[in-house]
C-alpha positions in Angstrom: -6.4 -158.2 -11.8 -9.3 -156.3 -10.2 -8.8 -152.9 -8.5 -9.4 -154.6 -5.2 -6.7 -157.2 -5.8 -4.3 -154.3 -6.6 -4.8 -152.8 -3.2 -2.1 -153.1 -0.5 -3.5 -156.2 1.1 -7.1 -156.9 -0.1 -7.8 -158.5 3.3 -11.4 -157.2 3.5 -12.1 -159.0 0.2 -11.0 -162.3 1.8 -13.5 -161.8 4.5 -11.4 -160.5 7.4 -10.7 -157.2 9.1 -7.2 -156.0 9.8 -6.4 -156.8 13.5 -2.6 -157.6 13.3 -0.1 -154.8 12.9 1.7 -154.5 9.6 5.2 -154.0 10.8 7.3 -156.3 8.7 9.4 -154.9 5.9 11.1 -156.8 3.0 14.1 -158.0 4.9 12.1 -159.1 7.9 9.8 -161.0 5.6 12.8 -162.7 3.9 14.3 -163.4 7.4 11.1 -165.3 8.5 11.4 -167.7 5.5 15.2 -168.0 5.7 15.1 -168.6 9.4 12.6 -171.4 8.9 14.7 -173.1 6.2 17.8 -172.2 8.3 20.6 -174.1 6.4 23.1 -173.6 9.1 20.8 -175.2 11.6 19.3 -178.0 9.6 22.5 -179.0 7.7 24.3 -179.2 11.1 21.5 -181.2 12.5 21.2 -183.9 9.8 24.5 -183.8 7.8 25.8 -186.8 9.7 22.5 -188.6 9.2 22.5 -188.1 5.4 26.2 -189.0 5.1 25.8 -192.1 7.2 23.0 -193.4 5.0 24.3 -192.2 1.6 28.0 -191.6 1.8 29.7 -188.7 0.1 27.4 -189.0 -3.0 24.4 -188.1 -0.9 25.5 -184.5 -1.9 23.4 -185.0 -5.1 20.2 -185.2 -3.1 20.6 -181.4 -2.6 20.1 -180.2 -6.2 17.5 -182.8 -6.8 15.3 -181.8 -3.9 15.9 -178.1 -4.8 14.4 -178.6 -8.2 11.2 -180.0 -6.7 10.9 -177.6 -3.8 11.7 -174.5 -5.8 8.9 -175.4 -8.1 6.6 -175.5 -5.1 8.0 -172.2 -3.9 7.3 -170.5 -7.3 3.7 -171.8 -7.1 3.3 -170.5 -3.6 4.9 -167.1 -4.6 2.1 -166.6 -7.1 -0.6 -167.7 -4.6 0.8 -165.2 -2.1 -0.1 -162.4 -4.5 -3.6 -163.7 -4.9 -4.3 -164.5 -1.2 -2.1 -162.5 1.1 -3.5 -163.8 4.4 -2.3 -165.5 7.6 -2.5 -169.3 7.6 -1.4 -169.4 4.0 -1.5 -173.1 3.2 -4.9 -173.5 4.9 -6.3 -170.4 3.2 -4.9 -171.2 -0.3 -6.1 -174.8 -0.3 -9.7 -174.1 0.7 -9.9 -171.2 -1.9 -8.5 -173.3 -4.8 -10.4 -176.5 -3.9 -13.0 -177.2 -1.2 -13.5 -176.4 2.4 -12.8 -180.0 3.6 -9.6 -180.0 1.6 -8.6 -176.7 3.0 -9.3 -177.8 6.5 -7.1 -180.9 6.1 -4.3 -178.8 4.6 -4.5 -176.5 7.6 -4.7 -179.5 10.0 -1.7 -181.2 8.5 0.3 -178.0 8.3 -0.4 -177.1 11.9 0.8 -180.5 13.0 3.8 -180.4 10.8 4.8 -176.9 12.0 4.4 -177.9 15.7 6.5 -181.1 15.1 9.0 -178.8 13.3 9.3 -176.6 16.4 10.2 -179.7 18.3 12.6 -180.9 15.6 14.5 -177.6 15.3 14.6 -177.1 19.1 16.4 -180.4 19.8 19.1 -179.3 17.3 20.6 -177.3 20.1 22.2 -180.6 21.2 24.5 -180.4 18.1 25.8 -177.0 19.2 25.6 -176.1 22.9 27.5 -179.1 24.4 30.3 -178.4 21.9 30.5 -174.8 23.1 30.5 -175.8 26.8 30.4 -179.2 28.3 28.1 -177.9 31.0 25.2 -177.8 28.5 25.2 -181.6 28.6 22.8 -181.5 31.6 21.8 -185.1 31.5 25.4 -186.3 31.5 26.8 -189.2 29.5 27.5 -189.3 25.7 26.5 -186.0 24.0 26.2 -187.6 20.6 22.7 -187.1 19.2 22.6 -190.8 18.2 23.0 -191.9 21.8 20.2 -192.2 24.4 21.8 -189.7 26.8 22.4 -187.3 23.8 18.7 -187.7 22.8 17.5 -187.1 26.4 19.7 -184.0 26.7 18.4 -182.7 23.4 14.9 -182.9 24.8 15.9 -180.9 27.9 17.6 -178.2 25.8 14.7 -178.2 23.3 12.2 -177.7 26.0 14.0 -174.7 27.4 14.3 -173.2 23.9 10.6 -173.7 23.2 9.6 -172.0 26.5 11.7 -169.0 25.7 10.1 -168.8 22.3 6.7 -168.7 23.9 7.7 -166.0 26.2 9.1 -163.8 23.4 6.0 -164.3 21.4 4.1 -162.3 24.0 6.0 -159.1 23.1 4.6 -158.7 19.6 5.6 -159.2 16.0 8.0 -156.2 15.9 10.3 -157.5 18.7 10.0 -161.1 17.4 11.0 -159.8 13.9 13.9 -157.9 15.3 15.3 -161.0 17.0 14.7 -163.0 13.8 16.5 -160.4 11.7 19.5 -160.5 14.1 19.4 -164.2 14.0 19.4 -164.3 10.2 22.2 -161.7 9.9 24.2 -163.8 12.3 23.4 -167.0 10.3 24.4 -165.4 7.0 27.7 -164.3 8.5 28.1 -167.8 10.0 27.4 -169.6 6.7 30.0 -167.4 5.0 32.5 -168.0 7.8 31.9 -171.7 7.7 32.3 -171.9 3.9 35.6 -170.0 4.2 36.8 -172.3 7.0 35.9 -175.5 5.1 37.4 -174.5 1.8 40.6 -173.3 3.3 41.1 -176.6 5.1 40.3 -179.1 2.3 42.1 -182.5 2.3 40.5 -183.9 -0.9 39.1 -182.6 -4.1 35.4 -182.0 -5.2 35.4 -185.4 -6.9 34.6 -186.9 -3.5 30.9 -186.3 -4.3 31.0 -189.1 -6.8 32.0 -191.7 -4.2 29.4 -193.8 -2.4 31.8 -194.8 0.4 30.5 -198.3 0.1 27.4 -197.7 2.1 25.3 -199.7 -0.3 27.0 -203.0 0.6 25.8 -205.7 -1.8 22.6 -203.8 -2.6 21.9 -201.1 -5.2 23.1 -197.6 -4.2 19.7 -196.3 -5.2 18.1 -197.3 -1.9 20.9 -195.8 0.2 20.7 -192.6 -1.9 16.9 -192.3 -1.4 17.1 -192.9 2.3 19.8 -190.2 2.6 17.5 -187.7 0.9 15.9 -187.0 4.3 18.5 -184.3 5.1 17.8 -182.2 1.9 14.0 -182.7 2.2 14.1 -181.6 5.8 16.1 -178.4 5.0 14.1 -177.3 2.0 10.7 -176.5 3.4 9.2 -173.7 5.4 9.8 -171.1 2.7 6.1 -170.4 2.9 6.7 -168.8 6.3 6.9 -165.4 4.7 3.4 -165.9 3.4 2.1 -167.0 6.8 3.0 -163.5 8.1 1.3 -161.7 5.2 -1.2 -159.9 7.4 1.7 -158.4 9.4 3.7 -157.5 6.3 3.7 -154.1 4.5 2.7 -154.4 0.9 2.6 -158.2 1.1 1.7 -158.7 -2.6 5.1 -157.5 -3.6 7.1 -158.5 -0.5 6.0 -162.1 0.1 6.7 -163.5 -3.4 10.2 -162.0 -3.3 10.9 -163.3 0.2 9.8 -166.8 -0.7 11.9 -167.1 -3.9 15.0 -165.3 -2.4 15.1 -167.5 0.7 15.1 -170.6 -1.4 17.8 -169.4 -3.8 20.1 -168.2 -1.0 19.6 -171.4 0.9 20.3 -173.6 -2.1 23.6 -171.9 -2.9 24.8 -171.5 0.7 23.8 -175.0 1.7 25.3 -176.6 -1.3 28.7 -175.0 -0.6 28.5 -176.1 3.0 27.9 -179.7 2.0 30.7 -179.7 -0.5 33.1 -178.0 1.8 32.4 -180.4 4.7 33.0 -183.4 2.5 36.3 -181.9 1.1 37.6 -180.8 4.6 36.7 -183.8 6.7 39.9 -185.4 8.1 38.4 -188.8 7.5 35.4 -190.2 5.7 35.7 -193.7 7.1 36.3 -193.5 10.9 32.7 -193.0 11.8 33.2 -189.4 13.2 31.5 -187.7 10.3 28.5 -189.9 10.4 28.1 -189.6 14.2 29.0 -186.0 14.8 28.5 -184.3 11.4 30.0 -180.9 10.6 30.8 -180.2 14.2 33.5 -182.9 13.9 35.0 -181.2 10.9 35.0 -177.8 12.5 36.6 -179.0 15.7 39.3 -180.9 13.8 40.2 -178.4 11.2 39.4 -175.0 12.7 40.7 -175.6 16.2 38.8 -175.6 19.5 38.4 -171.8 19.9 37.2 -171.1 16.3 35.1 -174.2 16.3 33.3 -173.2 19.5 32.7 -169.7 18.1 31.1 -171.3 15.0 29.0 -173.6 17.2 27.8 -170.6 19.1 26.7 -169.0 15.9 24.9 -172.2 15.0 23.1 -172.0 18.4 21.9 -168.4 17.6 20.6 -169.7 14.2 18.8 -172.5 15.8 17.1 -170.2 18.3 16.1 -167.8 15.4 14.7 -170.7 13.5 12.6 -171.9 16.5 11.2 -168.4 16.8 10.2 -168.2 13.1 8.6 -171.7 13.1 6.7 -170.9 16.3 5.4 -167.7 14.8 4.3 -169.5 11.6 2.5 -172.3 13.5 0.7 -169.7 15.7 -0.5 -167.9 12.5 -1.9 -171.1 11.1 -3.7 -171.8 14.3 -5.0 -168.3 14.5 -6.2 -168.3 10.9 -8.1 -171.6 11.4 -9.5 -170.5 14.8 -10.7 -167.3 13.2 -12.8 -169.4 10.9 -14.1 -171.5 13.8 -12.2 -174.5 12.6 -10.4 -175.5 15.9 -11.5 -176.3 19.5 -11.5 -173.2 21.7 -11.7 -171.0 18.6 -12.9 -167.9 20.4 -9.9 -167.9 22.7 -7.4 -168.9 20.0 -8.7 -166.2 17.6 -8.3 -163.3 20.0 -5.7 -160.7 19.3 -4.0 -158.9 22.2 -4.9 -155.2 22.3 -1.5 -154.4 23.7 0.7 -156.3 21.2 -1.7 -156.9 18.3 -0.5 -160.5 18.4 -2.5 -163.8 18.8 -1.0 -164.8 22.1 -2.9 -167.9 22.9 -1.9 -169.7 19.7 1.7 -169.1 20.4 1.4 -170.5 23.9 -0.6 -173.5 22.6 2.0 -174.3 20.0 4.8 -174.2 22.5 2.9 -176.5 24.9 2.1 -179.1 22.3 5.7 -179.0 20.9 7.1 -179.8 24.3 4.6 -182.7 24.6 5.9 -184.0 21.3 9.4 -183.9 22.6 8.4 -185.8 25.8 6.9 -188.6 23.6 10.4 -189.3 22.3 12.1 -189.5 25.7 14.5 -192.4 25.9 14.8 -192.9 22.2 18.1 -192.9 20.4 16.4 -192.1 17.1 14.7 -189.0 18.3 16.3 -186.8 15.6 15.3 -189.0 12.7 11.8 -189.8 14.0 10.7 -186.2 14.6 12.4 -184.7 11.5 11.0 -187.4 9.2 7.4 -187.0 10.4 7.7 -183.2 10.1 8.8 -183.6 6.5 6.1 -186.1 5.5 3.2 -184.3 7.0 4.2 -180.8 5.7 4.8 -182.2 2.2 1.4 -183.7 2.3 -0.1 -180.3 3.2 1.8 -178.8 0.3 0.2 -181.3 -2.0 -3.2 -180.3 -0.8 -2.5 -176.9 -2.4 -0.5 -177.8 -5.5 -2.7 -180.7 -6.7 -6.1 -178.8 -6.6 -4.4 -175.8 -8.2 -3.0 -178.0 -11.0 -6.5 -179.3 -11.6 -7.8 -175.7 -11.9 -5.0 -175.0 -14.4 -5.8 -178.1 -16.4 -9.5 -177.1 -16.4 -8.5 -173.6 -17.5 -10.1 -172.0 -14.5 -10.4 -168.2 -15.3 -8.0 -167.3 -12.4 -5.2 -169.6 -13.4 -5.6 -170.0 -17.2 -4.1 -166.5 -17.7 -1.3 -164.5 -16.2 -1.7 -162.3 -13.2 -1.0 -158.6 -13.6 2.7 -158.1 -14.5 2.6 -155.5 -11.7 3.0 -158.5 -9.3 4.8 -161.8 -9.4 3.4 -164.1 -12.0 4.5 -167.4 -13.6 2.6 -166.6 -16.8 2.8 -169.4 -19.4 5.2 -171.4 -17.1 2.5 -171.8 -14.5 1.3 -175.2 -15.8 4.6 -177.0 -16.3 6.0 -175.6 -13.0 2.9 -176.7 -11.2 3.2 -180.2 -12.7 6.9 -180.5 -11.5 5.8 -179.3 -8.0 3.1 -182.0 -7.8 5.3 -184.9 -9.2 8.3 -184.0 -7.0 6.2 -183.3 -3.9 4.5 -186.7 -4.2 7.7 -188.6 -4.8 9.6 -186.9 -1.9 6.8 -187.4 0.5 6.7 -191.2 -0.3 10.4 -191.5 -0.1 10.8 -189.9 3.3 7.8 -191.7 4.7 8.8 -195.1 3.4 9.2 -197.5 6.4 13.0 -197.9 7.0 14.6 -199.2 10.2 17.7 -197.1 9.6 15.6 -194.0 9.9 12.7 -194.8 12.3 14.1 -197.7 14.3 17.9 -197.3 14.8 17.7 -198.5 18.3 16.3 -201.9 17.3 13.0 -201.3 19.1 9.6 -202.8 18.5 8.9 -203.5 14.8 6.0 -201.0 14.6 8.5 -198.1 15.1 9.7 -198.8 11.5 6.2 -197.8 10.4 6.2 -194.6 12.5 5.7 -192.1 9.7 2.8 -193.9 8.0 1.1 -194.7 11.3 1.5 -191.1 12.3 -0.1 -189.9 9.1 -3.0 -192.4 9.4 -3.6 -191.3 13.0 -3.6 -187.6 12.0 -6.0 -188.3 9.1 -8.4 -190.3 11.2 -8.5 -187.7 14.0 -8.9 -185.0 11.4 -11.8 -186.9 9.8 -13.6 -187.1 13.1 -12.8 -183.5 14.0 -13.8 -181.8 10.8 -17.6 -182.2 11.0 -17.5 -181.2 14.6 -15.5 -178.1 13.8 -17.8 -177.3 10.8 -20.8 -177.6 13.1 -19.1 -175.4 15.7 -18.3 -172.7 13.1 -21.9 -172.6 11.9 -23.4 -172.4 15.4 -21.0 -169.6 16.5 -21.2 -167.8 13.2 -17.5 -167.0 13.3 -16.5 -164.1 11.1 -14.5 -165.3 8.1 -15.9 -168.8 8.2 -15.6 -170.3 4.6 -18.8 -170.1 2.6 -20.2 -173.4 1.5 
């Protein structure tokens, strides 16, 4: 590795000047990734969904998805050493492939992140009404699968997003402090939840080998694949640590460690929560576990008081996750705007002199995320719709990094045909096989989650086109992107934005 690459950040070599403050240390960097993955939040949000589709044996989707996503995380960890810059997926893709490919990676990632903000914010519906009935503002059934539950989720989600936008105005240091507090609370909550579940078991671990009869007369394979949505939704966003590289001290050492550690901790903790919930659930057949998920197990086994305390911890984790995702989305928007690749690039690329934070991207992300929520108003499948689209489009963006990188490895490109300096994280000779696994799993998982299924996208028996929600959403995003790219390219050339990718 060159002397320049060995520097603390190498940002100047990537065509940018340092405008953001480097105030994130190792734990804050880890916290940003762990908050995004947020096993306490996402497992709570979609456990019932996964169980309802796949029965107890849906547990095995967890290690299967982990294999694929950890391979992606390892590839990204190595790239975070090479390119420690904000807007990681966008920047990595255009630097290992072409400018159009990179632009689409950033475009898809930005959309995916914004949809993820919406998806994580509505998870408050799974926690707050259980803490206090007054949080069911809309009234009616608080179950997330009901229309009133979905509407109330949108109300609570909107409030959460607005608060996240307000906090973003105070700078990365305060945001990081709140994220660290949230992660510390979540880790404590995960440990407490595991203890509660495993001290109230009513059946053995063999439950994970039961399908619960969800397959009916068909093959269980299809039910299993549908239930994989939960695991795929949990295990992404680990790249958040890399998105904040420009605000991290010694990012070449810090980001790779943060990416890999957040995945490993999440895999172990989440796996134990899944197993514990299945073993501790009072019933697997009365419909409560599918409709209300882990909240039902907690209330039944831990009592009302302890159950509410646990749900309050979940609410803190949800808020921390929303903050982390908002920050990541804002950094992607800032990075693309800095290259002149978005409308209103001059405004979106400005950094506040007072907070050294890109404020306009944060506010724009929050406004669009609220708009996404309002589009789902009145739908009983709001959770499945938003979560599924977020997964599909983010996994597509990941492929726009891992596929061109694999091509470079196969062509023995000088950068990737040999190991990086052992001073930093490197995959060495394992780079090629791990990259292959990342591409194969990424493609399969994206297709699986995006496959048209009424039980995911049209649970309310609405119009037939809703079943095709994910493919239609991707097609629309691609068409809009194809129209926008030449316009953005022309804009960047005319404005001569600093950092615009060279042709």
